[in-house]
C-alpha positions in Angstrom: 31.0 -21.5 17.7 30.5 -24.5 16.5 27.5 -24.5 13.8 27.5 -22.5 10.9 25.7 -19.5 10.5 24.0 -20.1 7.0 22.7 -23.2 8.7 20.7 -20.6 11.3 19.9 -18.8 8.3 18.4 -21.8 5.8 16.5 -23.1 8.8 15.2 -19.4 9.7 13.9 -19.2 5.9 12.7 -22.8 5.8 15.2 -24.3 3.3 17.3 -26.7 5.0 18.4 -30.0 4.9 17.7 -32.8 7.2 21.1 -32.8 7.8 20.7 -28.6 8.7 17.8 -29.4 11.2 19.7 -32.2 13.0 22.6 -29.7 13.6 20.5 -27.2 14.7 18.8 -29.4 17.2 22.3 -30.7 18.7 23.5 -26.9 18.9 20.3 -25.6 20.9 19.4 -29.0 22.7 23.2 -29.5 24.1 23.7 -28.4 27.8 25.9 -25.4 28.5 27.1 -23.1 25.4 24.3 -20.7 26.6 27.0 -17.9 25.5 27.7 -19.2 22.4 23.7 -19.8 21.5 23.2 -16.2 22.3 26.0 -14.9 20.7 24.7 -16.7 17.0 21.1 -15.5 17.9 22.7 -11.4 18.4 24.5 -12.0 15.1 22.0 -13.4 12.9 19.8 -10.4 14.4 21.8 -7.8 13.6 22.7 -9.1 9.9 18.7 -9.4 9.5 18.1 -6.0 11.2 21.0 -4.2 11.7 21.2 -3.3 15.4 21.5 -5.0 18.6 18.9 -7.5 20.0 17.9 -6.8 24.3 19.7 -9.6 26.1 16.0 -10.5 27.6 14.7 -11.0 24.2 17.3 -13.2 23.2 16.5 -15.6 25.9 13.1 -15.5 25.2 14.3 -16.6 21.8 16.0 -19.3 22.7 13.2 -21.0 25.3 11.2 -21.0 22.3 13.3 -22.4 19.5 13.7 -24.9 22.7 10.5 -25.3 22.9 9.8 -26.0 19.2 12.6 -28.4 19.2 11.1 -30.4 21.7 7.5 -30.3 20.2 9.2 -31.7 17.1 10.9 -34.3 18.4 8.3 -36.2 19.8 8.4 -40.0 18.5 7.5 -40.9 15.3 8.3 -42.6 12.0 11.2 -41.2 10.4 9.9 -41.3 7.0 6.8 -39.7 8.3 8.2 -36.6 10.3 10.8 -35.7 7.6 7.8 -35.4 5.2 5.5 -33.3 7.8 8.5 -31.2 8.8 9.2 -30.5 5.2 5.3 -29.6 4.8 5.0 -27.0 7.4 8.3 -25.8 7.4 7.6 -22.0 5.5 4.7 -21.6 7.7 6.0 -22.7 11.0 9.8 -21.2 11.4 9.7 -18.4 9.7 7.0 -16.9 12.0 8.1 -18.7 14.9 11.6 -17.1 14.6 11.6 -14.0 12.5 8.3 -12.8 13.3 8.9 -13.5 17.0 12.2 -11.6 17.0 10.5 -8.6 15.4 7.9 -8.9 18.0 9.8 -9.5 21.5 11.9 -6.5 20.0 8.8 -4.2 19.6 7.3 -4.9 22.4 10.7 -4.2 25.0 10.7 -0.4 23.6 9.0 2.5 25.1 10.0 4.8 22.4 9.6 4.3 19.0 11.9 1.4 17.6 14.4 2.3 14.8 13.0 -1.0 13.2 9.2 0.2 13.5 7.4 0.8 10.2 5.4 3.7 9.2 2.7 3.8 6.3 1.3 6.4 4.3 -1.8 5.6 2.3 -2.9 8.2 -0.3 -6.9 7.4 -0.9 -8.3 7.6 -4.6 -9.1 10.9 -6.0 -6.5 12.5 -4.0 -3.1 13.3 -3.7 -0.4 13.6 -0.7 2.5 15.4 -0.2 4.9 14.0 2.5 8.5 14.4 3.9 10.3 11.2 5.2 12.6 11.0 8.7 15.8 11.8 6.3 14.4 15.0 4.8 13.2 13.2 1.6 9.7 15.0 0.3 7.8 14.3 -2.4 3.8 13.3 -3.5 1.8 9.8 -3.7 -0.7 9.8 -6.4 -3.9 8.6 -5.9 -4.5 5.0 -4.6 -1.1 4.4 -3.1 1.0 3.5 -0.6 4.3 4.2 0.7 5.7 2.0 4.0 9.2 3.2 5.1 11.4 2.9 8.1 10.3 6.0 11.3 13.8 6.3 11.8 16.1 5.6 9.3 19.7 4.4 10.2 22.2 2.6 8.1 19.7 2.0 4.6 16.8 4.5 3.5 14.8 1.9 2.4 11.1 2.8 1.3 8.4 0.1 -0.3 5.9 1.4 -2.8 2.7 0.3 -4.1 1.0 2.9 -7.1 2.7 6.2 -8.1 5.0 8.6 -6.5 7.3 11.3 -6.7 10.7 11.4 -4.5 12.6 14.4 -4.1 15.6 12.9 -2.4 17.7 14.4 0.3 21.4 14.0 -0.7 23.5 11.4 1.5 26.3 9.7 -0.3 26.9 7.7 2.4 23.2 6.3 2.9 21.8 5.6 -0.5 18.2 5.7 -0.8 16.1 2.9 -2.1 12.3 2.5 -3.3 11.3 -0.9 -3.7 8.3 -1.7 -5.5 6.9 -5.0 -6.3 9.5 -5.9 -9.7 12.4 -3.7 -9.2 14.5 -1.2 -6.9 15.7 1.9 -7.8 18.6 3.3 -5.6 20.0 7.0 -5.3 22.2 9.1 -3.6 19.8 12.3 -3.9 17.8 13.3 -7.0 13.8 13.7 -8.1 12.2 11.0 -10.2 9.0 9.7 -10.4 7.9 5.7 -9.8 4.8 4.1 -11.4 3.9 0.7 -9.8 0.3 0.2 -9.8 -0.7 -3.7 -8.9 -3.6 -3.7 -11.4 -1.6 -2.5 -14.4 1.0 -4.7 -16.4 4.0 -2.0 -16.3 6.5 -0.7 -13.8 7.9 2.6 -14.7 10.5 5.1 -13.3 11.1 8.4 -14.9 14.1 10.7 -13.8 13.7 14.4 -13.7 17.2 15.4 -12.0 20.0 13.5 -10.9 21.5 9.8 -11.4 19.3 6.6 -10.6 20.4 2.9 -10.9 17.4 0.1 -11.4 18.0 -3.2 -10.2 15.7 -6.6 -10.6 14.4 -8.1 -7.3 17.2 -10.7 -7.6 19.6 -8.1 -7.5 20.6 -7.4 -11.2 21.1 -4.3 -12.4 19.3 -3.4 -15.6 19.9 0.6 -16.4 21.0 3.6 -15.2 18.8 6.3 -15.9 20.0 10.0 -16.7 17.5 13.1 -16.6 14.8 13.1 -19.2 14.9 9.0 -19.4 12.3 6.3 -18.3 12.8 2.9 -17.8 9.5 0.6 -18.7 9.1 -3.3 -17.4 6.5 -5.8 -18.8 5.8 -7.1 -15.3 4.7 -10.2 -17.4 7.0 -10.9 -19.1 10.0 -9.3 -17.3 11.4 -7.1 -20.7 12.3 -3.4 -20.3 13.2 -0.6 -22.3 14.7 2.6 -22.0 13.3 6.0 -23.5 14.2 9.6 -23.7 10.8 11.3 -22.2 10.3 15.1 -21.5 10.0 14.1 -17.2 8.0 17.5 -16.6 5.1 15.9 -18.4 5.3 12.9 -15.9 5.6 14.7 -12.7 2.9 17.5 -13.3 0.6 15.6 -11.6 2.6 16.7 -7.9 1.1 20.2 -9.1 -2.4 19.4 -10.0 -2.2 19.0 -13.8 -3.4 15.9 -15.4 -1.3 15.5 -18.8 -1.8 13.3 -21.6 1.0 13.2 -24.0 0.5 10.6 -27.4 -1.5 8.1 -24.4 -3.8 5.7 -26.0 -7.7 4.9 -24.4 -6.5 2.5 -22.0 -3.6 4.5 -20.4 -6.5 7.7 -20.5 -9.1 5.9 -18.8 -7.1 3.9 -16.0 -5.6 7.7 -15.1 -8.9 9.2 -15.2 -10.3 6.9 -13.2 -7.6 6.8 -10.5 -7.4 10.7 -10.7 -11.4 11.3 -10.0 -11.5 7.8 -8.1 -14.3 6.3 -10.6 -14.9 3.5 -13.0 -14.5 3.8 -16.5 -15.4 0.7 -19.1 -14.3 0.9 -22.7 -16.9 -0.6 -24.6 -15.3 -0.8 -28.2 -12.1 -2.1 -28.8 -11.6 0.8 -31.8 -11.2 3.3 -29.3 -7.5 1.6 -27.9 -6.0 2.5 -31.2 -6.8 6.3 -30.1 -4.3 8.4 -28.7 -4.5 11.6 -26.7 -2.2 15.0 -25.9 -4.2 17.1 -23.3 -3.5 19.2 -20.1 -6.1 19.7 -17.8 -5.6 22.1 -14.7 -8.3 21.4 -11.6 -10.9 20.4 -14.0 -14.2 18.8 -13.0 -14.5 15.4 -14.1 -17.4 16.2 -16.5 -15.3 19.0 -18.3 -12.3 16.7 -19.1 -14.9 13.8 -20.0 -16.7 16.2 -22.8 -13.4 17.7 -24.1 -12.0 14.0 -24.9 -15.3 13.3 -26.6 -14.6 16.6 -28.6 -11.2 15.1 -30.4 -12.4 11.8 -31.0 -15.6 10.0 -31.2 -16.8 9.2 -28.0 -19.9 8.7 -26.8 -20.3 8.6 -23.0 -22.8 7.6 -20.7 -22.7 7.4 -16.9 -24.1 4.1 -15.2 -26.9 4.6 -12.8 -25.3 4.0 -9.5 -27.5 1.2 -7.3 -28.7 2.2 -3.7 -29.6 0.7 -0.7 -32.0 2.4 1.7 -31.6 5.3 -0.1 -27.5 5.5 0.6 -25.5 5.1 -2.5 -23.1 2.1 -2.7 -20.8 2.3 -5.5 -18.7 4.3 -7.4 -19.6 6.7 -10.5 -18.9 4.6 -13.3 -18.9 5.8 -17.3 -19.0 3.6 -20.3 -17.4 5.0 -23.1 -17.8 3.6 -26.7 -17.7 4.4 -30.4 -19.8 7.2 -31.3 -20.4 5.8 -35.5 -22.3 8.5 -36.4 -19.4 10.7 -35.7 -17.1 8.6 -37.0 -16.7 10.0 -40.6 -15.7 13.3 -39.2 -12.4 12.0 -37.9 
């Protein structure tokens, strides 16, 4: 093989030089060497998906690459061509090769492919129990999404947006990894909770049992957590801290319990909003200094708000919802403001 596989990798991701492009063009445009080209494609695909690509799909990929090389080799001024190619590389080459490889492979399968991705979406206001193909179980919290391979192979990698509790099936040969927008959590078998909503400025991991390793998205190891420890990452600054906590309080939501432990008004409003699928607006900044401790078990929203108002000088008003043709078109919204008349009593 007379081409460096790293050149192909740079070509696929759109981070290649003019010299790399000429090498790709020379290798794929040269007569003969079909076996070497197929071997190169197969090798790259295996490193990307950890499985073999069918021969018929390799042929179709090669045809598409040849077509693209010919298309981009039309006569033009050299400097203009280079500038144009650099501008379109990121959006052209990646869909052309990587996505095309995936689509070809999926289309060739009559049964569920090992590379197929399944997804669980948990609507707002509910909680969903799940069991993954490897036996790992857990719960998704309101407004969360979990993506995972339909069939686990060498690695057990899942992607989470929102909040989830995992009870990971032990397998020392195949680590289980939860990826969020800002970090990865790697375990062999344990119980832990991950909070990573896109709408919030922090991401958090709470360990109940076992041990987890936490890595940044760049692959740098951040921390190792032991039971009853958590890591809180500020997604805006990249700074994080590790704390000692009572993990049972953080995972009580899986049992239908809404628990607050010295959480501020902003956190309380956010969690209530997701829990009951309502919108809560905090009208007065002074309320952000209040913290709350409470446990609610299957309580209706009105009762939760009433009890909160009894423990702090809160005035809670429900906003009238807009309707169109006698049909409600907005979710319930509550305005929480400071009750100045009751302030002296607290």
